[in-house]
N, C-alpha and C positions, 0 to 999 in steps of 0.2 A: 361328310359334313361334320360328323362328330370330331374327327381328327382336326379339321379346320377350327372348330370351336375351341378345342383344347389348346391348339396352337395360339389362337387369339388370346385366350385367357393367360397362357404362359407369357406371351409378349407383354400383356398388361401388367402381370405380376413383376416381370423383369424391369419394366419402365418405372413402376412404383418403387421397386427396391432401389433403383439408381437414384430416384428422387429422395428417398429416405436416407440413403448413404450421403448424398450431398448435404441434406439438412443436418445430419449428424456432424459432418465435417465443418459446416458453418458454425454450429453450436460449439464445437471443440475450439475453433479459432477464436470465437468471442470469449470463451472461458479462459483461454490462454492470455488474451489481451487484458481481461479483467484481473487475472492473477498478477500480471506484470504491474498493472496499475495499483493493486493492493500492496505489492512489494515496495513500490515507490512511495506510497503514502506511509507505510510502516517505517521506511528508512528516513523519511522526512520527520516523522514523529520522534524517532529515536534521536535524530540530530537536534531537534528542538529541545528535547528533554536534556540532552547532554549540554546544550548551550545554557539552558536555565540552571542546571547544576553548577556550571562554571560561573555564571553571573551571581548565584547565591553565595558561592565560595568567595568571590571577589568582594561582594557586599559585606560579608562577615569580616574579611580582612580590613576593609575600609572602616568599618565600625570599630574594630579593635584599635586601629591607628588613631582614629578620632578620639577614643577614650584616652589613649596614651598622651596624645597632644594636649588634651584638656587637663590632664594631671600635670603635665609639664608647665602649662600656662599658669595654673593655680599656684605653683611655687614662686612665680615672679609677681604675683599680685601683692599690692601693699595693704 
């Protein structure tokens, strides 16, 4: 009877261990998906930052061109 009780307890522990392992695998999968999502967000943020830098650069060039054109127009005013 004691052997049967020990066997039952070991089976219970084995089943719970399998459930715990499955839960850990599920958590690992969710963690991997989250990490992939974070990487995508980071890449998008970097791309947005790069685009903003480029827009800022072009805006500065346009401002410089506008100043040059304004100076050129002033030469022709009466």
